[in-house]
Structures are given as structure tokens and as C-alpha cells.
C-alpha positions in Angstrom: 16.4 30.7 212.6 15.4 34.2 211.7 17.7 36.5 209.9 17.8 40.2 209.0 19.4 40.3 205.6 21.5 43.3 204.7 22.9 44.0 201.2 25.3 46.6 200.1 28.2 47.2 197.7 31.7 48.3 198.8 33.3 51.3 197.1 35.6 48.7 195.4 32.6 47.1 193.8 32.4 44.0 195.9 28.9 43.0 196.8 28.3 42.2 200.5 25.5 40.1 202.1 25.1 40.1 205.8 22.9 37.8 207.8 22.1 39.1 211.2 20.4 37.2 214.1 20.5 37.1 217.9 22.0 34.8 220.5 21.6 35.5 224.3 20.2 39.0 223.5 23.1 40.0 221.3 23.4 40.5 217.6 25.4 38.0 215.7 26.4 38.5 212.0 27.6 36.3 209.2 29.1 38.0 206.1 29.5 36.8 202.5 31.5 39.0 200.1 31.4 38.6 196.3 34.6 39.6 194.6 34.2 42.1 191.7 35.5 39.5 189.3 33.0 36.9 190.3 29.4 36.6 189.3 27.0 37.7 192.0 24.5 35.1 193.1 22.1 36.4 195.7 20.8 33.0 196.8 24.4 31.6 197.3 25.4 34.8 199.2 22.3 34.5 201.4 23.1 30.8 202.2 26.8 31.5 202.9 26.0 34.5 205.1 23.4 32.6 207.0 25.7 29.6 207.4 28.4 31.8 208.8 25.9 33.4 211.2 24.8 30.0 212.3 28.4 29.0 212.8 29.1 32.1 214.9 26.1 31.3 217.1 27.2 27.7 217.5 30.7 28.9 218.5 29.2 31.2 221.1 26.9 28.4 222.3 29.8 26.0 222.7 31.9 28.5 224.6 29.0 29.3 226.9 28.2 25.6 227.7 31.9 24.8 228.2 32.2 27.7 230.6 29.2 26.3 232.5 30.6 22.8 232.5 34.0 24.1 233.8 32.2 25.7 236.6 30.3 22.6 237.5 33.5 20.5 237.3 35.2 22.9 239.7 32.2 22.8 242.0 32.1 19.0 242.0 35.9 18.8 242.7 35.5 21.2 245.6 32.7 19.0 246.9 34.9 15.9 246.7 37.6 17.6 248.5 35.2 18.6 251.3 33.8 15.1 251.4 37.3 13.7 251.7 38.1 16.1 254.6 34.8 15.1 256.3 35.6 11.4 255.9 39.1 11.9 257.4 37.7 13.9 260.3 35.0 11.2 260.8 37.7 8.5 260.9 39.7 10.4 263.4 36.6 11.1 265.5 35.6 7.4 265.4 39.1 6.3 266.4 39.1 8.8 269.3 35.6 7.6 270.3 36.9 4.0 270.7 40.1 5.1 272.4 38.1 7.1 275.0 35.6 4.3 275.4 38.4 1.9 276.1 39.9 4.3 278.7 36.6 4.7 280.5 35.9 1.0 280.5 39.4 0.3 281.9 39.0 2.9 284.6 35.6 1.5 285.5 36.9 -2.1 285.6 39.8 -1.0 287.8 37.5 0.6 290.2 35.4 -2.6 290.4 38.5 -4.7 291.1 39.7 -2.4 293.9 36.3 -2.4 295.5 36.4 -6.2 295.9 
């Protein structure tokens, strides 16, 4: 991953390291702050800021994919509901088909009997 590294000192004397990268076209930052009573270590500050930036990107990626998964789950549930409705309608239509077929057959057979 590529980072833009930014270094500055706060008015309080704390040294700040910022690792900046992008995710989905937006800037994401990770920050490491060295307390004034601690020994400043540039390499450690870089690693910590970059790790925090990576974690922020990972968090955004997880949120994004979970939102997408939720949409798909809702879509699939809606499809199952529609499928169930179609199956119920199909069962009713099939039952009605056989009912009407039987009525027609009975009427036709009664007509043949009365003709004899």
C-alpha cells in the first residue's frame, strides 16, 4: 500500500506521524503520536501510523462488503417470497384445472348418457 507520510510537532511538543492513503477514492489516515516524555522513534511511528491507516481501510472495506451482503440477502429473501407466492398460485391453478376438467368430463358423459 502506498502512503503519504506527514510529520509535525504539536505546540505541546508531541511529535505526530500521519500515514495517509486512499480507499474508494477517499483519503484515509492513520495517526501515531509520541508523548513528549517518550523517545521519538521515526521508524516505529511510521509503522504504527501505517498500521492504523491499514486498519481504518480494513474497517471501511468490511462495512462496505457487509452492506453489500445485506442487500443481497434481502434481495434473495424477496425472491424466495415471490417464489413461494408463485408456487401457491400454481398449486391453486392446478387444483382449479383438475376441478374444471372433472366438471367438463361429467357434463360430457351426462350428455352421452342422455343421448342413448
